[in-house]
FIVOSE-254230 format. One line per field, with one value per residue: residue number from 1; x, y, z of N, C-alpha, C in turn; chain. Coordinates in Angstrom, 2 decimals. Layout:
seq c(NUM	...) .
n_xx c(X	...) .
n_yy c(Y	...) .
n_zz c(Z	...) .
ca_xx c(X	...) .
ca_yy c(Y	...) .
ca_zz c(Z	...) .
c_xx c(X	...) .
c_yy c(Y	...) .
c_zz c(Z	...) .
mol c(A	...) .
REM end
This chain:
seq c(1	2	3	4	5	6	7	8	9	10	11	12	13	14	15	16	17	18	19	20	21	22	23	24	25	26	27	28	29	30	31	32	33	34	35	36	37	38	39	40	41	42	43	44	45	46	47	48	49	50	51	52	53	54	55	56	57	58	59	60	61	62	63	64	65	66	67	68	69	70	71	72	73	74	75	76	77	78	79	80	81	82	83	84	85	86	87	88	89	90	91	92	93	94	95	96	97	98	99	100	101	102	103	104	105	106	107	108	109	110	111	112	113	114	115	116	117	118	119	120	121	122	123	124	125	126	127	128	129	130	131	132	133	134	135	136	137	138	139	140	141	142	143	144	145	146	147	148	149	150	151	152	153	154	155	156	157	158	159	160	161	162	163	164	165	166	167	168	169	170	171	172	173	174	175	176	177	178	179	180	181	182	183	184	185	186	187	188	189	190	191	192	193	194	195	196	197	198	199	200	201	202	203	204	205	206	207	208	209	210	211	212	213	214	215	216	217	218	219	220	221	222	223	224	225	226	227	228	229	230	231	232	233	234	235	236	237	238	239	240	241	242	243	244	245	246	247	248	249	250	251	252	253	254	255	256	257	258	259	260	261	262	263	264	265	266	267	268	269	270	271	272	273	274	275	276	277	278	279	280	281	282	283	284	285	286) .
n_xx c(82.75	84.15	83.19	84.75	87.31	90.57	92.06	94.49	97.42	99.43	102.00	101.75	101.26	103.67	105.40	104.40	105.13	107.88	108.61	107.78	109.35	111.11	109.34	108.00	110.20	111.42	109.42	107.52	107.94	110.22	113.40	112.74	110.03	109.38	107.07	104.60	102.01	99.04	98.77	97.51	96.00	95.69	95.23	97.65	99.36	100.67	102.11	103.51	105.36	104.97	102.27	102.22	103.49	101.62	99.44	100.23	100.20	97.46	96.23	97.52	96.68	93.91	93.93	94.96	97.68	100.20	103.23	105.13	103.11	102.34	102.51	101.22	102.13	100.45	101.23	103.57	105.15	107.86	108.48	107.95	105.73	105.90	108.45	108.07	106.07	107.52	109.55	108.27	106.06	106.88	106.24	106.34	107.05	106.04	106.54	104.99	105.26	104.80	106.77	109.97	112.10	111.28	111.47	114.25	114.83	113.40	114.74	117.26	116.68	115.72	118.03	119.66	118.35	118.68	116.71	116.35	115.76	113.16	111.66	110.90	110.94	109.03	108.72	105.73	102.23	99.42	97.05	97.63	99.49	102.57	102.23	101.30	98.05	96.39	98.51	99.14	98.63	97.66	96.56	97.65	96.89	97.64	96.38	96.70	95.13	93.52	94.75	94.09	92.27	90.01	88.69	87.64	89.24	91.49	90.38	89.64	92.16	93.39	91.77	92.36	95.11	95.12	95.11	92.61	90.48	92.13	93.05	92.06	93.24	92.71	93.42	91.84	90.78	87.45	84.71	81.75	79.31	77.70	76.05	77.88	77.08	77.69	79.72	81.18	82.06	83.70	85.61	86.79	87.92	89.77	91.64	92.28	93.16	95.64	97.09	97.50	95.30	92.51	89.81	87.81	86.08	82.74	81.57	79.60	80.21	82.74	81.99	80.44	82.43	83.95	82.12	81.62	84.12	84.29	84.70	83.96	83.20	82.76	83.82	83.54	85.14	84.88	87.51	88.11	88.21	90.51	92.49	92.27	93.85	96.36	95.74	94.90	97.29	98.92	97.49	97.73	100.52	100.78	99.24	100.67	103.05	102.23	102.41	105.19	105.54	104.11	105.75	108.18	107.34	106.65	109.11	110.34	111.69	110.34	108.48	105.53	104.18	105.20	104.33	101.61	101.15	101.56	99.49	97.27	97.14	96.01	93.45	92.50	91.94	90.00	87.97	87.35	86.35	84.10	82.50	82.73	84.19	85.51	87.84	88.50	88.74	89.06	88.08	88.29	87.43	88.51) .
n_yy c(86.45	89.65	91.64	93.66	93.21	91.79	88.57	87.46	85.41	82.85	83.50	86.25	87.09	86.38	88.08	90.54	90.57	90.28	92.65	94.62	94.56	96.56	98.59	97.42	96.82	99.32	101.11	99.93	97.40	96.24	94.95	93.67	92.91	92.10	92.30	91.77	92.78	94.35	96.33	95.83	98.06	98.57	98.36	97.18	98.05	100.95	102.13	101.95	99.75	98.12	97.56	95.96	93.62	93.03	92.11	89.51	88.49	88.68	86.98	84.57	84.13	83.81	81.49	79.80	78.96	76.79	75.72	73.51	73.02	72.27	74.34	75.58	78.20	79.88	81.42	82.99	85.25	87.29	85.76	86.77	86.35	83.58	83.22	84.71	83.18	80.84	81.80	83.09	81.54	78.96	77.25	74.85	75.66	75.75	77.61	78.64	79.76	80.92	82.48	82.65	84.35	85.25	82.93	82.67	84.96	84.31	82.00	83.05	84.92	83.18	81.76	83.82	84.29	81.98	80.02	77.87	75.25	75.31	76.61	76.23	76.58	76.44	76.34	76.70	76.36	77.41	76.19	73.76	71.86	70.13	68.41	65.73	64.33	65.45	66.76	69.19	71.24	73.80	75.99	78.91	82.05	85.11	87.81	86.70	84.84	86.26	86.35	84.00	82.88	81.26	80.93	78.75	76.60	76.97	76.60	73.88	72.63	73.46	72.18	69.53	69.20	69.73	68.36	66.27	68.27	70.39	73.88	76.64	79.83	83.05	86.19	88.66	90.54	91.48	91.53	93.55	92.87	91.07	91.47	94.60	98.15	99.72	101.70	101.07	98.45	99.01	100.63	98.84	97.14	98.89	98.96	96.15	95.16	96.27	95.06	92.43	90.76	88.71	88.84	89.63	87.86	87.63	87.58	85.61	83.99	83.07	81.57	79.61	78.33	77.26	75.50	73.68	72.57	71.09	71.95	72.15	74.35	77.91	81.18	84.59	87.59	91.12	93.13	95.69	98.10	97.84	97.62	99.97	102.36	101.57	101.00	103.56	104.97	103.90	104.82	107.62	108.00	107.14	109.00	111.30	110.98	110.73	112.39	112.45	109.73	109.43	110.88	109.41	106.99	107.81	108.54	106.15	105.13	103.81	100.81	99.66	97.83	98.47	101.13	100.69	99.30	101.36	103.24	101.61	101.36	103.72	103.55	101.35	102.28	104.21	102.56	101.21	103.33	103.89	101.85	99.35	97.11	95.17	94.54	91.35	88.68	85.29	82.26	78.75	75.32	72.00) .
n_zz c(92.65	92.21	89.62	88.71	89.42	88.73	87.91	89.46	89.04	90.70	89.97	89.57	92.19	93.42	91.99	92.85	95.62	95.41	94.09	95.82	98.04	98.98	99.81	102.03	103.67	104.20	104.91	106.58	108.25	110.89	112.14	114.46	114.40	111.76	110.25	107.86	107.90	109.32	112.36	115.71	117.82	121.22	124.80	125.20	123.27	121.82	119.87	116.51	116.03	118.33	118.01	115.71	116.65	118.56	117.14	116.59	119.22	119.95	118.06	118.66	121.29	120.89	119.42	121.26	121.46	122.48	124.23	122.24	120.43	117.05	114.34	111.31	109.38	107.20	104.36	105.09	104.75	105.59	107.73	110.25	112.09	112.42	113.61	115.92	117.23	117.69	119.36	121.55	122.32	122.25	120.20	117.49	114.38	110.98	108.29	105.28	101.93	98.57	97.58	96.67	97.40	99.87	101.41	101.56	103.10	105.47	106.41	106.93	108.96	110.94	111.50	112.52	114.89	116.28	116.01	114.40	115.02	115.78	113.88	110.55	106.97	103.98	100.49	99.08	98.15	100.03	99.45	98.49	99.96	100.94	103.09	105.34	106.18	109.16	110.59	111.93	114.88	114.83	112.28	110.88	109.54	108.44	107.04	104.48	103.11	101.46	98.98	97.71	94.98	95.22	98.12	99.48	98.87	100.42	103.00	102.84	102.59	104.95	106.82	106.19	106.89	109.59	112.90	114.54	116.45	116.08	115.50	113.51	112.84	111.67	110.21	108.35	105.42	105.02	102.94	103.08	101.96	99.28	96.30	96.48	96.54	93.37	93.32	95.58	95.06	92.88	94.09	95.89	93.99	92.83	94.82	95.32	92.82	92.61	94.52	93.92	94.47	94.06	94.92	97.83	100.39	101.84	105.29	105.57	103.38	104.11	106.36	105.11	103.57	105.65	106.86	104.74	104.45	106.74	109.34	112.85	114.25	113.91	114.13	113.68	114.24	114.45	114.02	113.32	114.77	116.25	114.33	112.96	113.42	112.44	109.77	108.97	109.33	107.30	105.08	105.39	105.12	102.50	101.05	101.63	100.22	97.62	95.30	94.86	94.41	92.02	90.27	90.42	89.40	86.82	85.68	85.69	87.91	89.91	89.62	87.81	89.44	92.01	92.23	92.06	94.43	96.27	95.57	95.83	98.58	99.36	98.26	99.67	102.30	101.65	100.68	103.02	104.60	103.14	103.88	102.71	103.41	106.20	108.93	109.78	112.21	112.24	113.77	113.85	114.55	114.17) .
ca_xx c(83.85	83.88	83.38	85.69	88.65	91.28	92.25	95.95	97.96	100.49	103.13	101.48	101.44	105.12	105.96	104.00	105.94	109.28	108.84	107.43	110.22	111.64	108.27	107.80	111.42	111.78	108.29	106.57	108.44	111.59	114.04	112.14	108.72	109.36	105.64	103.97	100.59	98.64	98.92	96.35	96.22	94.83	95.96	98.97	100.17	100.35	102.92	103.47	106.09	104.29	100.98	102.48	103.71	100.38	98.60	100.63	99.74	96.01	95.90	98.03	95.79	92.64	94.17	95.47	98.94	100.94	104.54	105.09	102.11	102.84	101.75	101.51	101.92	100.06	101.53	104.37	105.87	109.27	108.65	107.80	104.81	106.46	109.55	107.47	105.42	108.58	110.33	107.49	105.07	107.49	105.62	107.15	106.35	106.42	106.02	104.96	105.02	105.26	107.75	111.28	112.94	110.84	112.05	115.64	114.78	112.94	115.80	118.32	116.21	115.67	119.42	120.13	117.68	118.90	115.41	116.27	115.20	111.74	110.99	111.41	110.17	108.84	108.11	104.52	100.95	98.62	95.91	98.15	100.73	103.19	102.16	100.36	96.84	96.44	99.89	99.31	97.66	97.12	96.87	97.67	96.93	97.50	96.27	97.27	94.11	92.97	95.37	93.51	91.08	88.90	89.03	87.22	90.36	92.32	89.71	89.73	93.52	93.62	91.08	93.07	96.40	94.92	94.73	91.29	90.53	93.04	92.43	92.40	93.13	92.93	93.09	91.58	89.90	86.15	83.75	80.54	78.14	77.83	76.90	77.92	76.81	78.69	80.87	81.98	82.75	84.77	86.67	87.50	88.72	90.90	92.62	92.71	93.89	97.01	97.74	97.47	94.22	91.40	88.60	87.69	84.78	81.91	81.58	78.77	80.95	83.75	81.30	80.09	83.66	84.31	81.17	81.82	85.39	84.04	85.00	82.83	82.80	83.21	83.55	84.11	85.17	85.21	88.64	88.42	88.54	91.88	93.39	91.99	94.98	97.38	95.23	94.93	98.67	99.38	96.82	98.30	101.84	100.62	98.77	101.75	104.08	101.60	102.98	106.53	105.38	103.71	106.93	109.13	106.78	106.69	110.48	110.81	112.43	109.48	107.76	104.07	103.77	105.53	103.43	100.28	101.11	101.42	98.16	96.29	97.04	95.07	92.10	92.07	91.31	88.79	86.95	86.96	85.53	82.83	81.74	82.76	84.84	85.99	88.96	87.96	89.57	88.26	88.52	87.56	87.94	88.25) .
ca_yy c(87.26	91.04	91.73	94.74	92.81	90.87	87.26	87.28	84.07	82.74	84.25	87.66	87.30	86.34	89.32	91.63	90.59	90.52	94.04	95.56	94.31	97.84	99.30	96.79	96.90	100.69	101.91	99.25	96.49	96.39	93.65	93.03	92.31	91.51	92.13	92.16	92.83	95.53	96.21	96.00	99.03	98.44	98.72	96.56	98.59	102.33	102.62	101.10	98.50	97.29	97.12	94.85	92.45	92.77	91.28	88.12	88.10	88.50	85.77	83.40	83.92	83.29	80.11	79.05	78.31	76.37	75.13	72.21	72.96	72.36	75.39	75.92	79.62	79.85	82.73	83.45	86.48	87.27	84.89	87.48	85.67	82.24	83.33	85.18	82.03	79.93	82.42	83.50	80.53	77.64	76.43	74.33	76.34	75.59	78.70	78.36	80.87	80.61	83.50	82.09	85.34	85.29	81.76	83.03	85.88	83.59	81.10	83.88	85.48	82.08	81.49	84.93	84.21	80.64	79.36	76.91	73.99	75.50	77.25	75.90	77.28	75.61	77.02	75.94	77.06	76.96	75.40	72.46	71.73	68.80	67.78	64.64	64.61	65.46	67.07	70.41	71.63	75.11	76.65	80.37	82.79	86.53	88.66	85.97	84.08	87.17	86.10	82.80	83.20	80.48	80.77	77.45	75.66	77.12	75.95	72.44	72.20	73.67	71.10	68.27	69.09	69.88	67.20	66.40	69.26	71.47	75.20	77.58	81.25	83.80	87.61	88.84	91.60	90.87	92.43	93.68	92.28	90.75	92.54	95.92	99.22	99.73	102.55	100.36	97.35	99.59	101.10	97.64	96.68	99.82	98.50	94.75	94.96	96.76	94.23	91.04	90.05	88.49	89.36	89.27	87.24	88.09	86.72	84.44	83.13	82.39	80.56	78.53	77.59	76.52	74.39	72.69	71.89	70.14	72.48	72.00	75.65	79.07	82.46	85.77	88.79	92.37	93.75	96.93	99.18	97.64	97.79	101.23	103.29	101.05	101.21	105.00	105.40	103.56	105.73	108.96	107.97	106.99	110.28	112.28	110.78	110.36	113.17	111.92	108.41	109.61	111.32	108.30	106.02	108.38	108.53	104.77	104.73	102.81	100.02	99.68	97.07	99.26	102.28	100.17	99.01	102.66	103.82	100.69	101.64	104.84	103.05	100.43	103.10	104.83	101.52	100.99	104.46	103.78	100.74	98.23	95.95	95.33	93.67	90.27	87.60	84.07	81.07	77.52	74.11	70.78) .
ca_zz c(92.12	91.89	88.17	88.40	89.79	87.85	88.50	89.45	89.20	91.71	89.43	89.83	93.63	93.67	91.45	93.73	96.84	95.03	93.69	96.89	99.19	99.48	100.52	103.33	104.47	104.59	105.37	107.46	109.28	111.37	112.39	115.63	114.13	110.41	110.01	106.60	108.22	110.07	113.80	116.58	118.90	122.39	126.02	125.16	122.18	121.54	118.76	115.32	116.20	119.33	117.46	114.79	117.49	119.29	116.28	116.86	120.57	119.93	117.31	119.39	122.43	120.40	118.97	122.41	121.07	123.67	123.93	121.58	119.35	115.68	113.67	109.92	109.08	105.79	103.82	106.24	104.48	105.99	108.88	111.51	113.01	112.68	114.57	117.18	117.89	118.15	120.44	122.72	122.70	122.24	119.16	116.40	113.30	109.58	107.47	103.85	101.01	97.22	97.19	96.98	98.08	101.26	102.06	101.86	104.24	106.66	106.89	107.47	110.23	111.90	111.88	113.35	116.19	116.82	116.06	113.30	115.50	116.05	112.74	109.23	105.94	102.79	99.34	98.77	98.17	101.17	98.98	98.04	100.72	100.86	104.40	105.52	106.93	110.63	110.96	112.72	115.91	114.47	111.01	111.11	108.28	108.76	105.85	103.35	102.38	100.45	97.68	97.10	94.18	95.78	99.54	99.95	98.71	101.62	104.13	102.66	102.87	106.38	107.53	105.93	107.59	111.03	113.70	115.16	117.54	115.70	115.39	112.44	113.21	110.44	110.16	106.92	104.94	104.78	102.28	103.89	101.30	97.86	95.75	97.09	95.58	92.31	93.65	96.57	94.37	92.06	94.99	96.33	92.85	92.69	95.80	95.18	91.57	92.78	95.55	93.43	95.16	93.13	95.55	99.23	100.62	102.94	106.47	105.28	102.46	104.91	107.17	104.20	103.25	106.85	107.02	103.68	104.71	107.81	110.67	113.77	114.76	113.14	114.81	113.02	115.08	113.76	114.71	112.64	115.71	116.70	113.19	112.28	113.49	111.54	108.41	108.72	109.20	105.95	104.15	105.52	104.50	101.05	100.52	101.80	99.20	96.35	94.18	94.63	93.81	90.62	89.52	90.35	88.47	85.46	85.15	85.66	89.11	90.55	88.63	87.86	90.63	93.19	92.28	92.35	95.86	96.92	95.32	96.40	100.01	99.49	97.95	100.73	103.35	101.11	100.64	104.41	105.02	102.43	104.45	101.77	104.01	107.56	109.27	110.58	112.75	112.16	114.51	113.53	115.20	113.41) .
c_xx c(83.37	84.18	84.38	87.14	89.24	91.42	93.73	96.33	98.96	101.71	102.97	101.70	102.92	105.78	105.63	104.91	107.42	109.54	108.52	108.27	110.71	110.58	108.08	109.01	111.67	110.65	107.52	107.22	109.78	112.13	113.46	110.85	108.62	107.94	105.19	102.46	100.31	98.74	97.62	96.72	95.19	95.65	97.37	99.89	99.71	101.23	102.98	104.13	105.41	102.97	101.16	102.71	102.43	99.40	98.93	100.08	98.25	95.64	96.34	97.16	94.47	92.77	94.70	96.72	99.80	102.30	104.39	104.04	102.80	101.93	102.19	101.14	101.70	100.20	102.37	105.14	107.34	109.52	108.44	106.92	105.33	107.52	109.05	106.83	106.45	109.28	109.51	106.50	105.65	106.87	106.66	106.45	106.94	105.75	106.05	104.62	105.46	106.38	109.14	112.17	112.55	111.39	113.50	115.70	114.44	114.05	116.95	117.92	116.14	117.06	119.94	119.55	117.87	117.59	115.25	115.67	113.69	110.96	111.67	110.46	110.20	108.20	106.93	103.32	100.11	97.33	96.34	99.51	101.29	103.07	101.10	99.12	97.15	97.86	99.99	98.23	96.96	97.51	96.63	97.74	96.63	97.55	96.90	96.22	93.43	93.51	94.82	92.29	89.84	89.24	88.64	88.35	91.32	91.68	89.81	91.12	93.85	92.98	91.86	94.32	96.27	94.60	93.29	91.37	91.45	92.30	92.95	92.21	93.53	92.54	92.93	90.69	88.58	85.21	82.44	79.32	78.52	76.44	76.88	77.40	77.98	79.93	81.77	82.73	83.90	85.93	87.48	88.42	89.93	92.03	93.17	93.53	95.35	97.79	97.73	96.47	93.03	90.11	88.69	86.25	84.04	82.06	80.75	79.47	82.06	83.12	80.93	81.30	84.05	83.42	81.41	83.11	85.25	84.33	83.75	82.37	83.40	82.84	84.28	84.01	85.55	86.29	89.02	88.86	89.97	92.89	93.29	93.18	96.07	96.99	95.29	96.35	99.23	98.77	97.47	99.69	101.72	100.15	99.91	102.77	103.52	102.22	104.38	106.46	104.99	104.91	107.91	108.64	106.89	108.09	111.11	111.62	111.65	108.62	106.26	103.56	104.04	104.58	102.01	100.12	100.87	99.99	97.06	96.09	96.10	93.64	91.60	91.34	90.01	87.65	86.45	86.01	84.18	81.94	81.72	83.35	85.17	87.12	88.46	89.01	88.67	88.90	87.65	88.21	87.55	87.55) .
c_yy c(88.68	91.24	92.80	94.34	91.85	89.53	86.93	85.82	84.05	83.54	85.74	87.99	87.33	87.63	90.50	91.70	90.78	92.00	95.05	95.34	95.62	98.57	98.74	96.98	98.30	101.48	101.26	98.46	96.94	95.02	92.94	92.31	91.62	91.37	92.65	92.12	94.11	95.26	96.44	96.94	98.78	98.79	98.14	97.18	99.99	102.94	101.57	99.75	97.57	96.75	95.94	93.56	92.05	91.95	89.81	87.64	87.81	87.21	84.52	83.09	83.31	81.84	79.22	78.26	78.06	75.82	73.74	72.08	73.07	73.30	75.51	77.37	79.74	81.24	83.49	84.73	86.35	86.48	85.53	86.76	84.29	82.30	83.84	84.03	81.07	80.49	82.65	82.44	79.11	76.70	75.93	74.75	76.00	76.70	78.32	79.62	80.44	81.52	83.04	83.07	85.46	84.10	82.05	83.95	85.15	82.73	81.89	84.44	84.40	81.74	82.56	84.85	82.86	79.88	78.30	75.57	74.08	76.10	76.83	76.45	76.49	76.45	76.18	76.87	76.53	76.24	74.02	72.23	70.31	68.00	66.69	65.11	64.65	65.75	68.17	70.58	72.93	75.44	78.13	81.05	84.25	87.35	88.00	85.27	84.95	86.86	84.84	83.18	82.49	80.14	79.40	76.42	75.77	76.41	74.43	71.92	72.38	72.56	69.79	68.14	69.26	68.54	67.35	67.31	70.42	72.76	75.95	79.00	82.07	85.26	87.97	90.05	90.96	91.88	92.42	93.04	91.89	90.66	93.77	96.95	99.34	100.54	101.88	99.19	97.88	100.06	99.92	97.14	97.58	99.44	97.11	94.51	95.39	95.95	92.76	90.18	89.93	89.10	89.04	88.80	87.86	87.15	85.46	83.47	82.38	81.30	79.35	77.68	76.71	75.29	73.29	71.91	70.87	70.65	72.44	73.32	76.75	80.32	83.57	86.96	90.00	93.09	95.10	98.03	99.06	97.90	99.19	102.19	102.86	101.28	102.70	105.50	105.09	104.51	107.11	109.02	107.93	108.28	111.31	112.19	110.44	111.10	112.67	110.56	108.49	109.98	110.16	107.20	106.52	108.31	107.14	104.31	103.67	102.13	100.19	98.96	97.85	100.45	101.83	99.84	100.29	103.19	102.93	100.92	102.81	104.35	102.08	101.19	103.72	103.81	101.18	102.08	104.49	102.67	99.51	96.97	96.23	94.34	92.61	89.30	86.37	82.97	79.89	76.36	72.91	69.75) .
c_zz c(91.84	90.40	87.77	88.73	88.76	88.56	88.50	89.67	90.35	91.26	89.70	91.31	93.98	93.18	92.35	94.96	96.54	94.78	94.80	98.15	99.81	100.31	101.93	104.24	105.02	105.22	106.51	108.59	109.83	111.74	113.62	115.29	112.76	109.88	108.65	106.82	109.00	111.58	114.53	117.73	120.00	123.62	126.06	124.11	121.81	120.46	117.67	115.54	117.19	118.79	116.52	115.57	118.22	118.46	116.50	118.20	120.57	119.22	118.05	120.60	121.98	119.95	120.08	122.05	122.29	123.27	123.32	120.50	118.00	114.90	112.22	109.70	107.58	105.17	104.82	105.99	104.81	107.26	110.22	112.51	113.38	113.77	115.92	117.93	118.45	119.38	121.69	123.20	122.70	121.22	118.17	115.12	111.93	108.80	106.00	103.06	99.63	96.75	97.62	97.74	99.55	102.04	102.45	103.07	105.53	107.26	107.50	108.84	111.31	112.41	112.82	114.76	116.87	117.00	114.97	113.73	115.74	114.88	111.45	108.18	104.63	101.69	98.87	98.73	99.32	100.74	98.50	98.69	100.62	102.15	104.44	106.26	108.42	111.16	112.01	113.78	115.56	113.04	111.21	109.76	108.58	107.48	104.61	102.50	101.32	99.06	96.99	96.28	94.70	97.23	100.07	99.84	99.89	102.80	104.04	103.02	104.35	107.19	107.37	106.79	109.10	111.68	114.18	116.39	117.25	115.43	114.16	112.98	112.01	110.65	108.69	106.66	104.51	104.11	103.04	103.27	99.88	97.26	96.65	96.09	94.59	92.70	94.69	95.94	93.52	92.94	95.53	95.22	92.64	93.65	95.47	93.91	91.68	93.82	95.17	94.20	94.21	93.66	97.03	99.46	101.79	104.14	106.23	104.33	103.20	105.77	106.31	103.84	104.44	107.02	105.99	103.88	105.83	109.21	111.56	114.35	113.90	113.92	114.07	113.96	114.23	114.57	114.07	113.61	116.22	115.58	112.57	112.29	112.50	110.08	108.04	108.53	107.82	104.92	104.20	104.89	102.99	100.40	100.56	100.66	97.82	95.17	93.84	93.96	92.34	89.75	89.34	89.42	87.02	84.86	85.21	86.85	89.89	89.48	88.77	89.10	91.90	93.33	92.61	93.83	96.66	96.77	95.88	97.89	100.29	99.29	99.02	101.83	102.87	101.05	102.04	104.88	104.32	102.99	103.58	102.38	105.47	107.81	110.22	111.07	112.89	113.01	114.12	114.29	114.37	114.33) .
mol c(A	A	A	A	A	A	A	A	A	A	A	A	A	A	A	A	A	A	A	A	A	A	A	A	A	A	A	A	A	A	A	A	A	A	A	A	A	A	A	A	A	A	A	A	A	A	A	A	A	A	A	A	A	A	A	A	A	A	A	A	A	A	A	A	A	A	A	A	A	A	A	A	A	A	A	A	A	A	A	A	A	A	A	A	A	A	A	A	A	A	A	A	A	A	A	A	A	A	A	A	A	A	A	A	A	A	A	A	A	A	A	A	A	A	A	A	A	A	A	A	A	A	A	A	A	A	A	A	A	A	A	A	A	A	A	A	A	A	A	A	A	A	A	A	A	A	A	A	A	A	A	A	A	A	A	A	A	A	A	A	A	A	A	A	A	A	A	A	A	A	A	A	A	A	A	A	A	A	A	A	A	A	A	A	A	A	A	A	A	A	A	A	A	A	A	A	A	A	A	A	A	A	A	A	A	A	A	A	A	A	A	A	A	A	A	A	A	A	A	A	A	A	A	A	A	A	A	A	A	A	A	A	A	A	A	A	A	A	A	A	A	A	A	A	A	A	A	A	A	A	A	A	A	A	A	A	A	A	A	A	A	A	A	A	A	A	A	A	A	A	A	A	A	A	A	A	A	A	A	A	A	A	A	A	A	A) .
REM end
């Protein structure tokens, strides 16, 4: 645990996503991608919207998601990745999130896209799901496991619900070392405390969690070069409107949580540039 970070509860995480709905809806996602994650820029994507969808493509290719595969989307947000997998890969997807308002959004978007037979959504924690053992072919987690105070609990639950030979695919923020220099640990805390994240783990810690859960393989890829443009874009927008954000927070138009989300986006990039963390994509096989 980073001694400078707080230990947010599930209630804190739910409050964070409830209060930052406007930020994501108006600044980041659109009705095509519904993405509450960063985008991957490469030869397949050269703009913001395409990059957000490209993250889904890259993760789905790495996980070898095929028609008929049963996928658990752990921390599904507004359902963007779930619905993309159902529509483009023919997967049968169950999205889970503890945020009730997100479930409402997901079900509405699935209905609008006529994907109700391929995508369903459940209010649950990804460390304690209501599913039977050996249920899914793939467990998918895109920038969501960061919210788990103990990442090993996620790995254990993912292993339990996966079928033998099932795959775990995860995109996540990865700290470069533990401990880090004090200024880097403090900068990470400046970011994480505003995003309802307890801490982020190192690559070695993720490998250890995978091994203890029982996975037969573990591969960590550094995808920072693909996510960098998306991360930088969020930082630039946040800096551009920082003064306005300070004023709106001071007069009570924006809440402490909303303002924290804004300022945390600045600190996230600064921590990246300091070399405190990188953007990783993890693959595991049961």
